[in-house]
C-alpha positions in Angstrom: -0.1 0.0 0.0 1.8 3.3 -1.3 0.5 6.2 0.6 3.4 8.5 0.0 1.6 10.8 -2.5 -1.2 11.8 -0.1 -1.3 14.7 2.3 -4.1 13.3 4.3 -5.2 9.7 5.1 -8.7 8.9 6.7 -9.4 5.5 8.4 -12.4 3.5 9.0 -12.2 1.8 12.4 -14.4 -1.5 12.6 -13.1 -4.0 10.5 -10.1 -1.9 9.3 -8.1 -0.9 12.5 -9.9 -3.1 15.2 -12.4 -5.8 15.8 -14.6 -6.9 18.8 -12.7 -9.3 21.1 -13.4 -12.1 21.5 -16.7 -11.6 19.7 -19.9 -9.7 20.1 -21.7 -12.8 21.5 -18.9 -13.4 24.0 -19.1 -9.7 25.4 -22.9 -9.9 25.5 -23.0 -13.3 27.3 -20.3 -12.3 29.7 -22.3 -9.2 30.8 -25.7 -11.2 30.7 -24.6 -14.0 33.1 -25.1 -11.7 36.0 -28.7 -11.5 35.1 -29.4 -15.1 34.7 -28.6 -15.7 30.9 -27.8 -19.4 30.3 -27.5 -19.3 26.6 -24.5 -19.6 24.5 -22.1 -17.0 23.1 -22.4 -18.6 19.7 -26.2 -18.2 19.6 -25.8 -14.5 20.4 -23.3 -14.0 17.6 -25.6 -15.7 15.2 -28.6 -13.6 16.1 -26.5 -10.4 16.5 -25.4 -10.6 12.8 -29.1 -11.1 11.7 -30.2 -8.1 13.9 -27.4 -6.1 12.4 -28.4 -7.0 8.8 -32.1 -6.5 9.5 -31.5 -2.9 10.8 -29.0 -2.1 8.2 -25.9 -1.5 10.4 -25.2 2.3 11.6 -25.4 3.6 8.1 -29.2 3.2 8.3 -29.2 6.1 10.8 -28.1 8.4 7.9 -27.9 12.2 9.2 -29.5 11.3 12.6 -27.2 12.3 15.5 -27.1 12.5 19.3 -26.9 10.2 22.2 -30.7 9.4 22.3 -30.3 8.2 18.7 -27.2 5.9 19.2 -28.5 4.5 22.3 -31.8 3.7 20.8 -30.2 1.9 17.8 -28.0 -0.2 20.2 -31.0 -1.0 22.4 -32.8 -2.2 19.3 -29.8 -4.3 18.2 -29.3 -6.0 21.7 -33.0 -6.4 22.2 -33.5 -8.2 18.9 -30.4 -10.3 19.7 -31.6 -11.7 22.9 -35.3 -11.9 22.0 -34.4 -14.3 19.2 -33.6 -16.9 22.0 -36.6 -18.5 23.6 -37.4 -16.6 26.9 -34.1 -14.5 26.5 -32.0 -17.4 27.6 -33.3 -16.9 31.1 -32.1 -13.1 31.3 -34.0 -11.0 33.8 -34.0 -7.2 33.9 -33.2 -6.3 30.1 -32.8 -2.7 30.9 -30.0 -3.1 33.3 -28.4 -5.7 31.2 -28.3 -3.5 28.1 -26.7 -0.7 30.1 -24.0 -3.1 31.3 -23.5 -4.3 27.8 -23.4 -0.7 26.3 -20.8 0.4 28.9 -18.7 -2.8 28.5 -18.0 -1.8 24.8 -16.1 1.4 26.2 -13.4 -0.8 27.6 -10.2 -2.0 25.7 -11.1 -5.4 26.8 -13.9 -5.5 24.4 -11.6 -4.7 21.4 -8.4 -6.0 19.5 -6.3 -4.2 17.1 -5.6 -6.2 14.1 -1.9 -7.5 14.1 -1.1 -6.0 10.8 -2.1 -2.4 12.1 0.4 -3.0 15.0 3.1 -4.5 13.0 3.1 -2.0 10.1 3.1 1.0 12.4 1.3 2.6 9.8 -0.3 5.2 12.0 3.0 6.3 13.4 4.7 6.2 10.1 2.1 8.7 8.5 2.4 11.0 11.4 6.1 11.1 11.1 5.9 12.0 7.5 3.6 15.0 8.5 0.4 13.4 6.9 -2.8 14.6 8.3 -4.4 11.4 9.8 -8.2 11.2 10.6 -11.0 8.7 11.4 -14.1 8.6 9.4 -16.4 6.0 10.9 -19.9 4.8 11.1 -19.7 4.9 15.0 -21.1 6.4 18.1 -19.8 9.0 20.7 -17.8 6.4 22.5 -15.2 6.2 19.6 -12.7 8.7 20.9 -12.8 7.0 24.3 -12.2 3.6 22.8 -9.4 4.8 20.7 -7.7 6.4 23.7 -8.2 3.2 25.8 -6.5 1.3 23.0 -3.6 3.9 23.0 -4.0 4.9 19.4 -6.1 8.0 19.9 -3.2 10.4 19.8 -2.3 9.3 16.4 -5.3 11.0 14.8 -5.6 14.6 14.2 -9.3 14.3 14.3 -11.9 11.6 15.0 -15.3 11.8 13.1 -18.1 9.5 14.3 -21.3 9.2 12.4 -23.7 9.9 15.3 -21.7 12.9 16.4 -21.4 14.5 13.0 -24.8 13.6 11.8 -23.7 11.9 8.7 -23.0 8.0 8.1 -21.0 6.8 5.2 -21.7 6.7 2.3 -23.3 10.2 2.9 -21.2 12.9 1.5 -21.3 15.2 4.5 -18.9 13.1 6.8 -16.3 13.1 3.9 -16.7 16.9 3.5 -16.2 17.2 7.1 -12.9 15.1 6.9 -11.7 17.3 4.1 -12.6 20.5 5.9 -10.8 19.3 9.1 -7.7 18.1 7.2 -7.3 21.3 5.0 -6.5 18.9 2.1 -8.1 18.9 -1.2 -10.0 15.7 -2.2 -7.3 14.8 -4.9 -4.6 14.8 -2.1 -6.6 12.4 0.3 -7.1 8.8 0.6 -9.6 6.7 2.7 -8.9 3.4 3.8 -11.8 1.0 5.0 -13.4 -2.4 4.6 -16.9 -1.8 3.1 -17.1 -1.5 -0.5 -20.4 0.5 -0.4 -19.9 2.7 2.6 -16.1 3.3 2.4 -14.9 3.0 -1.2 -18.0 4.1 -3.0 -18.6 6.9 -0.5 -15.0 8.4 -0.7 -14.7 8.1 -4.4 -17.9 9.9 -5.0 -16.3 12.8 -3.1 -13.2 12.5 -5.5 -11.2 10.9 -2.6 -8.9 8.0 -3.4 -10.0 4.8 -1.5 -8.3 1.7 -0.5 -10.2 -1.5 0.3 -9.0 -3.6 3.2 -10.3 -6.9 2.2 -10.5 -9.1 5.6 -13.5 -11.2 4.5 -12.1 -12.6 1.4 -14.5 -10.8 -1.0 
């Protein structure tokens, strides 16, 4: 990946820089055990994937923003995931369990940086070259805290999370904000992400070069 000709590089986060650890289902199950849940993490993983697909991911929020919007979205995801299991797997007090799960994803224990991100030193290398490095991600207001907890937050000149900006990729506004924050014209910027429809198509429509990180063998 040759990024030497760019003055600004923007990164997606989930599936590009980091992933849930050990899995969404494992994190859900770990928190739900205290509320009587007896089901399996594998079941939760399966139902989470279906809930995410049915809701259309965070890009479905479009230009909505704010804490109420993001918490409502995640409450719907978690509710659908557990409701797909008979009697919610024995879980009691969904509201309290949801709050525990929501807070758990702030912790670095729920995330893992990809090995190639660490081994390549790409973030540090770009910063040393004087490149403006930013985050453009369909995420919520916890993103900066998560990056800081993983000790990579200081590598970024700015962090744009969709529910904070009020624009979810592939919407143009979040990319416009990135260009404005970077002070770099579109032809001198590159966006790196793992989703063809949101990352690659969204960036290219703005005249920004895009690089696909294909972690799913597509």
